[in-house]
N, C-alpha and C positions, 0 to 999 in steps of 0.2 A: 674044847678050847667057845667061850661064847663072845659075840662081838666086845671089843676093849674101845673104850674112850679115852684118849693120852692127849698130849698137849701136843702140840704140831711142831713141826719142824720147816726148816727153809726147804729142806730137799723135798718136801710133802708138797709144793707151789705146784708142780704142773700136774700132779695127780688130784688135789683139789680143786683146781682150774676147770677139770676135763668134769670132773663130779658136776660143780655149778654149770659148765655148758650143756651137760647132759639134762640136769634139772630144767633150765630156762628153754632149752628144745623147743616144749608147747607153747610158749609162751608169744604171744602174738605182739606183743608192744617189743621183747628184744629183736622179733625177725623184722619189725618194722625199723628199727632204732639201724641196725646191721645186717642188712637184706641180701650179704652175697659170703662166700668161704673167705674175702679178704677180709670183712670186716668182724668176722667170728674169728680169725686168726688173729685181730687186736683187739678183740675181747679176753679169747684165753692166755694171750702175751701179756696184758694190763692188768689181770685177775693174778696172773702166777707171780707176778712183781709185786702186788697189792698185799699177797701172801706172806712173802719174806719179808717185807715193810712190818706186816703186821706182827711177827715173831720177833724182830727185832726191838719194837717199841715197847716201852714199858706202858703206855697209855692205849693199848690193843692186845688182842688176844686172839688164838687161836685153839680150837680143841677140833680133834679127827676121831672120826670112830672107825676101825681096821674089822674087817670082816675074820673068819677064823685063817684064814688064809694071808692076812698081812696086808689085803688090798685095802686101799681108803673107801669108804662106802657114804661118808656124810660127816657133816663139817658142820659149825657155829665159828663164825670171826667177831669180834665185836670191836667197838672203839668208845672210849669212854671222852667223853664231849665235857669237857669244863666249862663253866660261866663266863659267860664274854658281857662286855659293855656295850649298849644297843647301840652305839655308833660303829662297833668294831663288824666288819664285812668281809665278805671274800674278796681278795685281793686278787688283781690279774696271771700273778703268779699260780694260783692255786685254781685257775681255771682249768677245765680239761679241752686237749685237742684232739678232736674227732679226724680220724683216717678221713681220705675222700670218698671211699665209697661206702660210708657212713650216710643216714639219713642227718644231717644236721639240723634242720628245721624243726622235725620231730625230735630230737634230743635237744636241742636248746629250749624248746618247750617243756617238758619236759623235768628240765632238771629246775628252770625256775621255776614252774609250778610246786615241785615237791620241796624248793629252798623256802618258799615262800607258806606253805602250810604249816612245813616245820618250824618257822619262824613266827607263824600265828598263834600255833599250838604251845611250842615250847618256850617261846622268847628267850629270855638268856636263862634260864635253870640248864642248870649241869644234867647230862640225861647220856645214856648207854644205845649205843646203836649195834644190833646183831643182824647178822645174813644165816639162819642156820637153811642147809642146805642139804637133799639127798636125792639119790635119783629118783625124777619125775615128780619135786616138789621143791620150792625155795620161797622165803618171804623175808621180808626185813621186819623186826621188831625193833620199835623204840619205847624204852621208859624213862 
């Protein structure tokens, strides 16, 4: 039996988070933002919770690739961003709260930069945001 691609489930959350962390392990930015094991636990827990939100939300999705023995070896999750009015901005309740052990200065600068670039490039256009990942590689695809 060849690897198969199937819809992900909430029960896949921990395995998907592990694949994500394995893929991000060589990423210098990730290590700078979350430099210790407490930060890694935060990312794993947050990502697993986000996977659950993706399978429960009609505007989000998750596909996983299972190996011959059923292990999750890759995934893609996405979110459909609807058009929004120019004055619509992220509300304080939508901002992330970072663990004490994270590099908050780097996280806030990176978050602000990516939000600005996204706004400059996409404006109020609807778009998909996908995070494909497999062992050793991850990336964000927006279209």
